[in-house]
C-alpha positions as CSV (number, residue, x, y, z in Angstrom):
1,M,-54.9,16.1,-19.3
2,M,-51.5,16.9,-20.8
3,F,-50.9,19.5,-18.1
4,R,-51.6,16.9,-15.3
5,T,-49.2,14.5,-16.8
6,L,-46.5,17.2,-16.9
7,I,-47.1,18.1,-13.3
8,L,-47.0,14.5,-12.2
9,T,-43.8,13.9,-14.1
10,L,-42.2,17.0,-12.6
11,G,-43.4,16.0,-9.1
12,L,-41.8,12.5,-9.5
13,F,-38.4,14.0,-10.6
14,C,-38.4,16.5,-7.8
15,S,-39.3,14.0,-5.1
16,S,-36.6,11.6,-6.2
17,G,-34.1,14.6,-6.0
18,F,-35.1,15.2,-2.4
19,L,-34.5,11.5,-1.6
20,Q,-31.1,11.6,-3.1
21,A,-30.3,14.9,-1.3
22,E,-31.1,13.2,2.0
23,D,-28.6,10.4,1.3
24,A,-25.9,13.0,0.4
25,V,-26.2,14.8,3.8
26,K,-23.0,14.0,5.7
27,K,-23.1,13.2,9.4
28,I,-21.1,15.4,11.6
29,Y,-18.9,13.5,14.1
30,P,-17.0,15.0,17.1
31,S,-13.6,16.3,16.3
32,E,-12.5,17.9,19.5
33,G,-12.1,16.8,23.1
34,K,-11.3,13.4,24.4
35,V,-14.3,11.8,22.6
36,G,-13.3,13.3,19.3
37,T,-9.7,12.3,19.6
38,E,-10.5,8.7,20.6
39,F,-13.2,8.5,17.9
40,R,-10.7,9.7,15.2
41,D,-7.9,7.3,16.4
42,I,-10.2,4.3,16.4
43,S,-12.0,5.1,13.1
44,Y,-8.6,5.6,11.4
45,E,-7.4,2.1,12.4
46,L,-10.5,0.4,10.9
47,R,-10.5,-0.4,7.2
48,C,-13.5,0.5,5.1
49,P,-15.0,-2.7,3.9
50,T,-16.3,-1.2,0.6
51,C,-13.5,1.2,-0.3
52,T,-10.0,0.3,-1.3
53,G,-7.2,1.7,0.9
54,L,-9.4,4.0,2.9
55,S,-10.0,4.0,6.6
56,V,-13.5,4.2,8.0
57,L,-12.7,7.8,9.1
58,E,-11.9,8.8,5.5
59,S,-14.8,7.0,3.9
60,D,-18.4,8.2,3.4
61,A,-19.7,4.8,2.3
62,K,-22.9,3.7,4.1
63,F,-21.2,0.7,5.7
64,S,-18.4,3.0,7.0
65,V,-21.0,5.4,8.4
66,Q,-22.6,2.5,10.2
67,I,-19.2,1.5,11.6
68,K,-18.5,5.1,12.7
69,D,-21.9,5.3,14.4
70,I,-21.0,2.1,16.4
71,V,-17.5,3.5,17.3
72,L,-19.0,6.7,18.5
73,E,-21.6,4.9,20.5
74,Q,-19.0,2.7,22.2
75,V,-16.7,5.6,22.8
76,N,-19.6,7.5,24.5
77,A,-20.3,4.3,26.5
78,G,-16.8,4.6,28.0
79,K,-15.2,1.6,26.3
80,S,-11.5,1.6,25.7
81,K,-9.8,1.6,22.3
82,D,-8.7,-2.0,22.7
83,E,-12.2,-3.1,23.6
84,I,-13.7,-1.4,20.6
85,L,-11.0,-2.8,18.2
86,K,-11.5,-6.3,19.7
87,Y,-15.3,-5.9,19.1
88,F,-14.7,-5.2,15.4
89,T,-12.0,-7.9,15.1
90,E,-14.3,-10.5,16.6
91,R,-17.2,-9.5,14.3
92,Y,-15.3,-9.0,11.0
93,G,-12.0,-10.7,11.5
94,P,-8.5,-9.2,11.5
95,W,-8.8,-7.8,8.0
96,I,-10.9,-5.0,9.4
97,L,-7.8,-3.6,11.0
98,R,-5.6,-1.4,8.7
99,S,-2.4,-2.8,10.2
100,P,-2.1,-6.5,11.1
101,P,-1.9,-7.4,14.9
102,K,1.6,-7.8,16.2
103,E,1.0,-11.3,17.5
104,G,1.0,-14.9,16.3
105,L,1.5,-15.6,12.6
106,N,0.8,-12.0,11.8
107,L,4.1,-11.1,13.5
108,L,5.8,-12.3,10.3
109,A,4.2,-9.4,8.4
110,W,6.1,-7.1,10.7
111,I,9.4,-9.1,10.9
112,V,10.0,-10.2,7.3
113,P,10.2,-6.7,5.8
114,L,12.4,-5.4,8.5
115,A,14.7,-8.4,8.2
116,L,14.9,-7.9,4.4
117,L,15.8,-4.3,4.9
118,T,18.6,-5.1,7.3
119,I,19.9,-8.4,5.9
120,G,19.2,-7.6,2.2
121,P,22.0,-5.2,1.5
122,F,24.5,-7.6,3.1
123,L,23.2,-10.5,0.9
124,V,23.5,-8.3,-2.3
125,W,27.1,-7.3,-1.3
126,L,27.9,-11.0,-0.6
127,L,26.6,-12.1,-4.0
128,V,28.4,-9.4,-5.9
129,W,31.6,-10.1,-4.0
130,R,31.3,-13.8,-4.8
131,R,30.7,-13.1,-8.5
132,K,33.8,-10.9,-8.7
133,K,35.8,-13.7,-7.1
134,V,34.5,-16.2,-9.6
135,D,35.2,-13.9,-12.5
136,S,38.8,-13.3,-11.4
137,N,39.6,-17.0,-12.2
138,V,39.1,-16.3,-15.9
139,K,42.6,-16.2,-17.6
140,V,43.5,-12.7,-18.7
141,R,46.5,-12.3,-21.0
142,P,49.2,-9.8,-20.1
143,S,49.5,-6.7,-22.2
144,D,53.0,-7.6,-23.5
145,E,51.6,-10.7,-25.1
146,I,48.8,-8.8,-26.7
147,V,51.2,-6.1,-28.1
148,A,53.5,-8.8,-29.5
149,E,50.6,-10.5,-31.3
150,M,49.4,-7.1,-32.7
151,N,53.0,-6.4,-34.0
152,Q,53.1,-9.8,-35.6
153,R,49.8,-9.2,-37.4
154,I,51.0,-5.8,-38.6
155,D,54.2,-7.3,-39.9
156,M,52.1,-10.0,-41.8
157,L,49.9,-7.3,-43.3
158,R,52.9,-5.2,-44.4
159,H,54.6,-8.3,-45.9
160,A,51.3,-9.2,-47.8
161,M,51.1,-5.6,-49.1
162,G,54.7,-5.5,-50.0
163,V,55.5,-2.6,-47.6
164,K,58.6,-2.6,-45.4
């Protein structure tokens, strides 16, 4: 009886290992030729919904594998890159794209950083220049006046100590 229980337990552990091994098998996608190039380009532009910062091409998550299958299917069907990206944008929204579309309100995401890079240094220079101009209004005593005051103090100290 103990022997049967041991065999059943080992059988369960082994079968679960086979099921996990089946999930771990990676699909092989085309990497050469026109289909492979187009597949890679499109998959790289789509964001993995479950991973952070990865494209569908770089991810092995189940959801990304499903998306890659759809991309490959549509590439093989002869659809263009724009048609495939439009399909995913309509289905999942613009967040599925790794870079925002260059149209409408999303255009600000492209213009604002460029504008800050070009105008920013000028604004910093302008603010620093203005600060220098404001600081130059503070009264600064001439060095002769400071030397005369120091000599006067030295004379007072000498007189207090009785030194001539």
